[in-house]
C-alpha positions in Angstrom: -11.6 10.7 -14.2 -13.9 13.2 -14.7 -15.1 15.3 -10.8 -17.4 16.8 -10.2 -19.7 14.1 -10.3 -19.6 13.8 -14.0 -20.3 10.1 -16.3 -17.9 7.4 -14.2 -15.1 6.4 -16.2 -14.7 2.3 -16.8 -13.2 0.3 -14.1 -9.7 1.3 -14.9 -8.0 0.1 -10.9 -7.5 -3.3 -12.2 -4.0 -3.4 -11.2 -2.9 -6.8 -13.9 -4.4 -8.7 -16.8 -4.8 -11.7 -17.1 -2.9 -13.7 -19.9 -5.1 -14.4 -23.1 -7.5 -11.3 -22.4 -7.2 -7.3 -21.6 -10.4 -7.1 -21.0 -11.2 -4.3 -18.0 -13.9 -6.5 -17.2 -12.8 -9.7 -17.2 -9.4 -9.3 -15.3 -12.1 -7.9 -12.7 -14.6 -11.0 -12.4 -10.5 -12.4 -11.4 -8.7 -9.9 -9.6 -9.4 -11.5 -5.6 -12.0 -14.5 -6.7 -12.4 -15.7 -3.7 -14.4 -18.9 -2.0 -16.7 -19.6 1.3 -14.0 -21.7 2.5 -11.7 -19.3 1.9 -9.7 -17.0 4.4 -11.7 -15.4 7.2 -11.4 -12.0 5.2 -14.4 -13.4 3.1 -16.5 -12.9 5.3 -16.1 -9.5 6.4 -16.3 -6.1 5.1 -13.5 -5.3 7.2 -11.6 -5.3 10.4 -9.6 -2.8 12.2 -7.4 -2.4 16.2 -6.1 -0.1 17.5 -3.5 -0.3 21.0 -1.6 2.1 22.9 2.0 2.1 23.5 3.9 2.9 26.6 7.0 3.0 25.4 8.8 4.8 22.0 7.7 7.3 20.2 4.5 5.7 19.7 1.8 6.8 21.4 -1.1 5.1 20.1 -2.1 3.6 16.7 -5.2 1.7 15.0 -6.1 -0.3 11.8 -9.3 -0.7 9.2 -10.0 -3.0 6.1 -12.5 -2.9 4.1 -12.7 -4.8 0.8 -13.3 -3.3 -2.2 -16.0 -4.1 -4.6 -17.1 -4.8 -8.3 -19.9 -5.4 -9.7 -19.9 -8.4 -11.4 -17.7 -10.7 -8.5 -20.1 -11.1 -5.5 -17.6 -13.8 -4.2 -13.9 -11.0 -4.5 -12.3 -10.7 -1.1 -10.7 -8.5 0.3 -6.4 -8.2 -0.5 -5.1 -5.4 1.6 -3.2 -6.8 4.5 -1.0 -4.9 6.5 0.8 -5.6 10.3 1.5 -3.8 14.0 4.5 -5.0 15.7 6.0 -3.0 19.2 8.2 -4.0 20.7 9.4 -5.0 17.7 12.7 -7.7 17.7 12.0 -7.6 21.8 13.0 -3.1 21.9 10.4 -1.4 23.4 12.5 1.2 21.1 11.9 0.5 17.5 8.2 -0.9 16.2 7.1 -2.6 13.1 3.7 -1.7 10.7 3.2 -2.0 6.8 0.4 -2.7 4.7 0.0 -4.5 1.5 -1.9 -4.5 -0.9 -2.6 -7.6 -2.6 -3.7 -7.7 -6.6 -4.1 -10.7 -8.6 -6.2 -13.6 -8.8 -4.5 -14.9 -5.4 -3.1 -11.3 -4.8 -4.5 -12.4 -0.8 -2.7 -15.2 -0.3 0.3 -13.8 -1.1 -0.5 -10.5 1.4 -0.9 -13.3 3.4 2.3 -14.7 3.5 4.2 -12.0 3.1 2.4 -10.1 6.8 2.7 -13.9 8.0 6.6 -14.0 6.8 8.9 -10.1 5.7 7.6 -9.1 10.1 9.1 -12.1 11.2 12.3 -12.1 9.5 13.4 -8.4 9.5 13.4 -9.2 13.4 15.2 -12.1 12.9 17.9 -9.9 12.0 18.3 -9.0 15.4 18.4 -5.7 16.9 23.0 -5.2 17.0 22.4 -5.9 12.7 19.4 -4.1 12.1 21.0 -0.6 14.5 24.3 -1.3 12.0 22.6 -1.1 8.8 19.1 -1.5 8.9 19.0 -0.2 4.2 20.5 -3.2 3.9 19.4 -6.0 6.3 16.1 -5.1 5.4 16.5 -5.3 2.2 17.8 -9.1 2.4 14.7 -9.7 4.3 12.8 -8.2 1.2 14.4 -10.2 -1.4 15.2 -12.8 1.0 11.1 -13.2 1.1 10.3 -12.7 -2.2 12.6 -16.0 -2.7 10.6 -17.8 0.0 6.7 -16.3 -1.8 8.2 -18.0 -5.3 8.8 -21.2 -3.2 6.2 -21.7 -1.8 3.3 -23.2 -3.7 1.1 -20.0 -4.4 0.6 -19.1 -8.2 3.0 -15.8 -8.0 2.3 -15.8 -12.6 -0.3 -13.0 -11.6 -0.2 -12.0 -8.6 1.1 -10.3 -5.7 1.2 -7.3 -3.7 2.7 -3.7 -2.6 4.6 -3.3 0.3 4.7 0.1 2.6 6.8 -0.7 5.8 7.2 1.4 8.3 10.3 1.0 10.8 11.2 3.4 13.5 13.4 2.7 16.0 14.2 5.5 18.4 13.3 8.9 16.6 13.9 7.6 13.4 12.5 6.9 10.7 12.3 3.9 8.2 9.7 3.9 5.7 10.6 1.3 2.8 8.5 0.6 0.0 7.6 -1.7 -2.8 4.6 0.0 -5.3 2.3 2.3 -4.8 0.8 2.5 -1.5 2.1 5.7 0.3 3.0 6.4 4.2 2.8 10.5 5.0 3.8 11.9 8.7 1.3 14.9 9.4 3.9 18.2 10.6 3.0 20.7 12.1 5.0 23.8 10.8 4.2 27.8 11.2 1.3 27.1 13.0 0.5 25.2 9.6 -0.1 20.8 9.8 1.1 19.9 6.9 1.0 16.4 5.0 5.2 15.4 4.1 5.3 11.7 2.1 7.8 9.5 3.9 7.4 7.1 0.7 7.6 7.6 -3.4 5.0 5.6 -5.4 7.0 3.2 -7.5 5.0 3.6 -10.9 5.4 3.0 -14.4 5.0 6.9 -15.3 8.2 7.3 -13.1 11.1 8.4 -15.4 13.6 6.0 -14.0 11.2 2.9 -12.7 10.3 2.5 -17.2 13.5 2.3 -17.9 14.1 -0.8 -15.9 11.6 -2.0 -17.6 12.3 -1.0 -20.4 16.3 -1.6 -20.6 14.3 -5.7 -19.3 12.8 -5.9 -22.4 9.5 -4.9 -21.0 6.3 -2.3 -22.5 5.1 0.8 -20.5 2.5 1.1 -22.2 -1.7 2.2 -20.5 -4.5 -0.1 -21.5 -6.6 0.9 -25.2 -10.4 1.2 -25.8 -12.0 0.0 -29.1 -10.5 2.8 -30.9 -6.7 2.9 -29.6 -7.6 5.4 -27.5 -5.4 4.9 -23.7 -7.5 3.9 -21.2 -6.1 4.0 -17.3 -2.8 4.7 -15.9 -0.1 3.1 -17.7 1.6 0.3 -16.8 4.2 -2.8 -17.8 3.5 -5.5 -20.0 6.2 -7.9 -21.7 7.3 -6.4 -24.7 5.9 -8.6 -27.4 1.9 -9.7 -25.7 -0.4 -8.0 -23.5 0.8 -9.7 -20.2 0.8 -9.1 -17.0 -0.2 -5.6 -17.4 1.2 -3.9 -13.9 -0.4 -0.7 -12.4 3.4 -0.8 -10.1 6.8 -1.2 -10.8 8.1 -2.9 -8.0 6.6 -5.9 -6.1 6.3 -9.7 -4.5 5.5 -11.5 -6.9 4.3 -10.9 -10.3 6.5 -13.3 -12.2 5.7 -12.7 -15.2 6.0 -9.0 -14.2 9.4 -9.4 -12.7 10.8 -11.1 -16.0 11.0 -7.3 -17.2 12.6 -5.6 -14.9 9.8 -5.5 -11.8 11.6 -6.2 -8.6 10.2 -6.8 -4.8 14.0 -4.6 -3.7 12.2 -1.7 -1.5 13.4 2.2 -2.3 14.3 3.2 2.0 13.8 6.4 3.1 14.7 7.7 5.9 14.0 10.3 8.1 13.5 12.1 11.8 11.1 12.5 14.8 11.2 15.6 15.9 8.4 15.5 18.5 5.8 17.2 19.4 6.2 18.5 15.8 5.7 15.5 14.2 2.2 14.8 14.8 0.8 11.4 13.3 1.2 9.3 9.9 -1.0 7.6 7.8 -0.4 4.7 6.1 -2.4 3.3 3.3 -2.5 0.9 0.7 -3.6 2.8 -3.4 -7.6 2.4 -2.2 -6.6 5.2 0.4 -4.5 7.4 -2.7 -6.1 7.2 -5.4 -8.8 9.8 -4.6 -6.6 11.6 -1.7 -3.5 13.6 -1.8 -1.1 13.9 1.1 -1.7 17.0 2.6 -5.9 15.9 2.2 -5.3 12.6 4.1 -3.8 14.4 7.0 -6.6 16.9 7.4 -9.1 14.3 7.6 -7.7 12.7 10.8 -6.1 15.7 12.6 -10.1 16.7 13.2 -10.2 13.2 14.9 -9.5 12.8 18.7 -8.0 9.2 18.4 -6.9 6.7 16.1 -10.4 4.4 15.5 -12.0 7.3 14.7 -9.4 8.7 12.8 -9.3 5.7 10.3 -12.6 4.8 10.2 -13.2 9.2 8.5 -10.2 7.8 5.9 -11.1 4.8 4.8 -15.3 6.7 4.6 -13.9 9.7 3.0 -12.1 7.0 0.5 -14.7 5.4 -0.2 -17.1 7.9 -1.0 -14.7 9.2 -3.4 -14.0 5.8 -4.7 -18.5 5.5 -5.4 -18.1 8.6 -7.0 -15.8 9.3 -9.0 -16.1 4.6 -10.3 -18.2 1.2 -10.5 -15.4 -0.6 -8.2 -14.3 0.3 -4.9 -10.8 -1.1 -4.7 -9.9 -3.0 -1.5 -9.0 0.6 1.2 -6.8 -0.4 4.4 -5.8 2.4 6.4 -2.8 2.4 9.6 -2.8 5.6 11.8 -0.3 6.0 14.4 -0.5 8.7 16.3 2.9 10.1 18.2 4.3 11.5 21.2 3.7 15.2 22.3 1.2 15.0 19.4 -2.4 17.1 21.0 -5.6 15.6 18.9 -7.7 17.5 17.0 -5.1 19.6 16.0 -6.3 22.3 15.8 -4.5 24.3 13.2 -4.3 25.7 10.1 -3.5 22.6 7.1 -1.8 24.3 3.9 -1.2 23.1 1.2 1.4 21.6 -0.4 
């Protein structure tokens, strides 16, 4: 998109392209199309929560989810979901937070299904298994949840969801990512507040991800306009058909994309929390990260005195930037997790990273 308040680009943030049409406008009309009788997420423009924790490394946390805007889809529903679980697996030292960004016609059903099932499946592995090999156990749960989703009756032909999950066990964070939602931690270094990624986006632009798609007989290419010029991000397609046009390389559901190498298997990265040094965690759907980088997100949150104010500030700033850059606004969801030993607001000079 063009910067500095110049002419807005054509809508480019549709995450999939329905069979029979690669028109971004037509796809946007279907993406998240709801009816009045569907879930309560249709009825509200945003939802939020805030909780304090008296045990473990988390001091308090809050979340906010806001439905996006598409001018030619007045019935659009919020396809984002988030989950916040303290005393996870009945252990006060453990907690689990997650953000799920649905896409496609029934992406909201897919993200809701994961919210309803994945945390419970991980907890059911039991404390001993989780502590012995969290990577293997959580990976098994991601893959089992995808199999369960496939049998759920939800049509995932061209619908799915990303997932970023932060499983915190004592002083260690296991960030489990499938797709392009993201988690970032704010840490102090030489008197400056630094934003460090806890996850890596999995998109077709990443060489190792694109390689897997191509090896599975898929194709990686941006959409094209009427003159054949590339439009928007790189996408995943079947080799000889212009479907599904997925803008990430890992997700739940998305059967067409899965046939050419899109997987739900999470990339799991570890991080050791340093109490008093590490301040807070920002998790968000790509509605946050499209126009806000890691450091800017940390700077926005650092100015606020509590997570409820912080999550509102970052969602509102993300919304403002979408309005400046695009004709559409993606669903926007953020979870802010304050860590023990941190001070808010943080009086420190931020540093770009």
